[in-house]
C-alpha positions in Angstrom: -64.4 6.7 -208.4 -63.5 10.3 -207.6 -64.7 11.7 -204.3 -65.6 15.4 -204.4 -63.1 17.6 -202.5 -64.4 20.6 -200.6 -63.0 24.0 -201.5 -61.3 24.3 -198.1 -59.5 21.0 -198.6 -58.6 22.0 -202.1 -57.1 25.3 -200.8 -55.1 23.5 -198.1 -54.0 20.8 -200.6 -52.4 23.5 -202.8 -50.1 24.4 -199.9 -49.1 20.9 -199.1 -45.4 21.9 -199.4 -45.7 24.2 -196.3 -46.6 21.2 -194.2 -43.8 19.2 -195.8 -41.4 22.0 -194.9 -42.6 22.2 -191.3 -42.2 18.4 -191.1 -38.7 18.5 -192.5 -37.6 21.3 -190.1 -39.1 19.4 -187.2 -37.3 16.2 -188.2 -33.9 18.0 -188.5 -34.5 19.8 -185.1 -35.5 16.4 -183.5 -32.4 14.7 -184.8 -30.2 17.5 -183.5 -32.0 17.5 -180.1 -31.4 13.8 -179.8 -27.8 13.8 -181.0 -26.7 17.0 -179.4 -29.2 17.8 -176.6 -27.2 20.5 -174.8 -26.5 22.3 -178.1 -30.2 22.1 -179.0 -31.1 23.4 -175.5 -28.7 26.3 -175.9 -30.1 27.1 -179.3 -33.7 27.0 -178.0 -32.9 29.2 -175.0 -31.1 31.6 -177.3 -34.0 31.8 -179.7 -36.4 32.4 -176.9 -34.1 35.1 -175.6 -34.1 36.8 -179.0 -37.9 36.6 -179.2 -38.1 38.2 -175.7 -35.8 41.0 -176.7 -37.9 41.7 -179.8 -41.1 41.6 -177.6 -39.5 44.0 -175.2 -38.5 46.4 -177.9 -42.0 46.3 -179.5 -43.5 46.9 -176.0 -41.3 49.9 -175.5 -42.4 51.3 -178.9 -46.0 50.8 -177.9 -45.3 52.4 -174.5 -43.9 55.6 -176.0 -46.4 55.5 -178.9 -49.4 55.2 -176.7 -51.0 52.4 -178.8 -51.5 49.8 -176.1 -54.7 48.4 -174.6 -53.0 48.0 -171.2 -51.9 50.5 -168.7 -48.6 52.2 -169.3 -47.3 50.9 -165.9 -48.0 47.3 -166.8 -46.6 47.7 -170.3 -43.4 49.2 -168.8 -43.0 46.3 -166.4 -43.6 43.8 -169.2 -41.1 45.6 -171.5 -38.5 45.7 -168.9 -39.0 42.0 -167.9 -38.9 40.9 -171.5 -35.7 42.9 -172.2 -33.9 41.6 -169.0 -34.9 38.0 -169.6 -34.1 38.2 -173.3 -30.7 39.7 -172.8 -29.8 37.2 -170.1 -30.9 34.3 -172.3 -28.9 35.6 -175.3 -25.8 36.2 -173.2 -25.9 32.8 -171.4 -28.6 30.5 -172.9 -27.4 27.3 -171.2 -27.6 29.0 -167.8 -31.1 30.2 -168.6 -32.2 26.7 -169.6 -30.7 25.4 -166.3 -32.7 28.0 -164.3 -35.9 27.0 -166.1 -35.2 23.3 -165.2 -34.6 24.4 -161.6 -38.0 26.1 -161.6 -39.5 22.9 -162.9 -37.7 21.0 -160.2 -39.2 23.2 -157.5 -42.6 22.8 -159.0 -42.3 19.0 -159.0 -41.2 18.9 -155.4 -44.2 21.1 -154.3 -46.6 19.1 -156.5 -45.3 15.8 -155.0 -45.8 17.0 -151.5 -49.3 18.2 -152.4 -50.2 14.8 -153.8 -49.0 13.0 -150.7 -50.9 15.3 -148.4 -54.0 15.1 -150.5 -53.8 11.3 -150.6 -53.5 11.1 -146.8 -56.4 13.4 -146.3 -58.8 11.6 -148.7 -57.6 8.0 -147.9 -60.9 7.2 -146.2 -62.9 8.3 -149.2 -61.1 6.7 -152.1 -59.4 3.4 -152.9 -55.9 3.3 -154.3 -54.6 6.3 -152.5 -51.3 4.7 -152.6 -51.1 5.5 -156.3 -51.4 9.2 -155.5 -48.7 8.8 -152.8 -46.5 7.0 -155.3 -46.9 9.7 -157.9 -46.1 12.3 -155.3 -42.9 10.4 -154.3 -41.9 10.1 -157.9 -42.4 13.8 -158.5 -40.3 14.6 -155.5 -37.5 12.2 -156.6 -37.5 13.7 -160.1 -37.5 17.2 -158.7 -34.6 16.3 -156.4 -32.7 14.8 -159.3 -33.2 17.9 -161.4 -31.9 20.1 -158.5 -28.9 17.8 -158.0 -27.9 18.0 -161.7 -29.8 20.7 -163.7 -27.6 20.3 -166.7 -28.6 16.6 -167.0 -32.2 17.8 -166.6 -31.7 20.2 -169.5 -30.3 17.4 -171.6 -33.1 14.9 -170.8 -35.8 17.6 -171.3 -34.3 18.4 -174.7 -34.2 14.7 -175.6 -37.9 14.5 -174.9 -38.5 17.6 -177.0 -36.5 16.0 -179.7 -38.5 12.9 -179.7 -41.7 14.9 -179.8 -40.3 16.9 -182.7 -39.5 13.7 -184.6 -43.0 12.4 -184.1 -44.5 15.8 -185.1 -42.2 15.9 -188.2 -43.2 12.5 -189.4 -46.9 13.3 -189.0 -46.5 16.6 -190.9 -44.7 14.8 -193.8 -47.3 12.1 -194.0 -50.2 14.7 -194.0 -48.3 16.8 -196.6 -48.1 13.9 -199.0 -51.7 13.0 -198.4 -52.7 16.6 -199.1 -50.6 16.6 -202.2 -52.6 13.7 -203.6 -55.8 15.7 -203.1 -54.6 18.5 -205.4 
């Protein structure tokens, strides 16, 4: 028995190979990120740097062309920030990734302290406040570990990104072949 396929599904099914390609690229990146996390982190930071430089150049063109929906001052600040960040990321991508991990570390420490203070303040009103305190302590410990060794933090973060990429890639490949059957 054939089940009728909607026009939208039919249209998407004809492009099944695009999802397959996304999935295969994600699988390759995931494998590289797991096998060579620092190289993958460097490549990611470099790619983000290139995108920031392109964004900065486009913003400068818009600034001098007058085709922007924001004030010229904000556009100039944005263009300059994009160019500076982008050039730094392209010149030294691993240092850029390490700085981003340090920012994550600071946020984790602040978040951990906030959770502990919050748990102490609401302890009379909730049960299990110790779980909030524990999550705060764990956030502080993770933040301190990232501060102590940002390069290891970059590697671990890249490993997690790699694992996520592998899962994403497998899902894309599965969906692609299911869509292919609908053609």
